[in-house]
N, C-alpha and C positions, 0 to 999 in steps of 0.2 A: 633301584640302581638309577644314579644320575646319569646327565648325559656325558660329562667327563670320564666316569667309571667304564661306561659303556664304549666309549672311545678307546681308553686302556686295552679292553678287552679286544677289540677291534685289530689294535695295533699288535697285540700279542698273537692273533691269530694270523695276522699279516707277515709277522716275523717266524712263522712254522710253528710256533708254541699253541698246540689245540687245547693245552689246558686254560686259555683264555675264552673258550667257548663255556666252562663250567658255571661261572657266576651267571651269565646270560641264560643258560639251561634253568638253574635252580632259581632265577627270578622271574623267567616269564613263560616256562613250557607249559604250567598248566593254565595261563592263561590264554595262550595260542591254541592248546586242545580244547578247551572250553567254546572259544570262539569259532575253531573249525567245526566242532561237533554240531553247534546250532545251526551250521549251513548243511552239513552232511548227513546229521543223525545217524552217526554210527561211532562207535569208539575207535575201530580200527582205522577207518578212514581218517577220523582227527587225530590220531596218532600219527597217521603218515603225513598229513599236511602240516602238523606241527614239527615234525622232523624235517620235512622239506623246507619250511621257513627257518630251521636252524642252518640247513644247508646254503640257502640263499645268503645268509648271514655271512657264512663263511667264503662264498663264491664273492660276496661285495668286499670284504675285507681283503682278499687275495688280488683283486684287480685294482684296487687303488693304493697309492704310494702314501697317502695319508688318510686313511679311510675315518670318516665323521659322518655321523647322522645328527642331525638337527634336532628332531623331534622323535625322540625314540620309542614311545609309546604309540603315536600316530603311525610311524613306520613299521613297526610290527604290526598294529592291527590291519593296516594296508596291505602289508604283504601275505599275512594268513589268510586274510579274506579273499583277496586274488587266486591264492594258491588253491584254497578250498572252493571258490566258486569255478576255478579251472577243473578242478578232480570232479565238480559234480557233473559236468559234460553237458550233455543233452537233455537233463531232466527239467522237467516244467517249472517255470517261474513260481509258480502256487507251491511246488515243494519247497524250493528256496525260502519263501515266506513263512511257511508253517512250520518248519522243522524246529522242533521247539525242545531239545534234549540238552541238559548241562550234567557236568559231573566235577564233583570238588574232591580232591583229595583229604577231606576232612570229616571228622565223625559227623558232623551236622551238614554232610554235603548236601544230603536228601531236602533239609529245609530250604537251604540255596537254591538248590536245583528248581524247586516247585517256585519260590520266590520268582526268581529271574524268568522261569517259563511264562509266568503270567503276564508279563511285559509285552507289548507289541514290538514289532521288529525294530523300529526307530529308536524306542526307549531302551530296547534290549541293548542295541549297539552304543548307544550313548552310556548307560551303564558298565558296559564293558570296559570301553575305553577310559571311563573316569575311575571306577573303582578297581579295575583289575590291571589294566595299563597305565594307570597316573597319568595320564593325558591332561594337558590343562585346559582350560575352556575354550582359549583361542585354537588350538589343536582340533579339539573336538568340534568346534564351530565351523572350522574350516572343511573339515573331513564331512559332517553331515550337512552342510548347507544351512544351518540354522544361525540366526544372529546370536551374539553373545547375551544379550539380555534376555531372548527366549529362552536357549539355552539354559541359563541360570535358573530362570524359572521352572523349566522342565526338570533339572536337576533336583530342585527341592519337591516337586511332585513326586518324581520317581523314588527319591528319598522315604518320602512319607508313605508311599505303597509299599515299597519292600519292608519296612519297619512294620506296617499293617499285616504282610504277609507272613513275616518272621514270627510276629508274637503269636499269631493264630495257630502256628505249627510248634 
């Protein structure tokens, strides 16, 4: 879903048509849940964080006359990680860093789960933003505070490692 389509969905929600949320749900719920599960290490909590992110989108749309989000993937990633981190509450930072569970709604989900779980936290976040949220290099660079040149190199390395992990399984 591109920014224009997302903005149209926001406007439909703003106008009281909750069917505008359906394309957002269909396009992003799985990625939101995967990202939240990485932080929370719980399917139920990840579902709650993904749902809360959708509620945040509705709140945003309803509170703006002309709702617009410039970088959809970065906005969604940032929102779900903040919600999940807030839900994490007072757990130790080490739990946040070491939570390594993923779930895909695909037949080969276990292979993807295994491959993504082998990435360190920074690389995992980069891979999720790039592959699941379709963020561009600039958006990811700004979010993870890595130069675009370094990020491109990291993405090449991540891609090679993911392919290697997936071929082994």
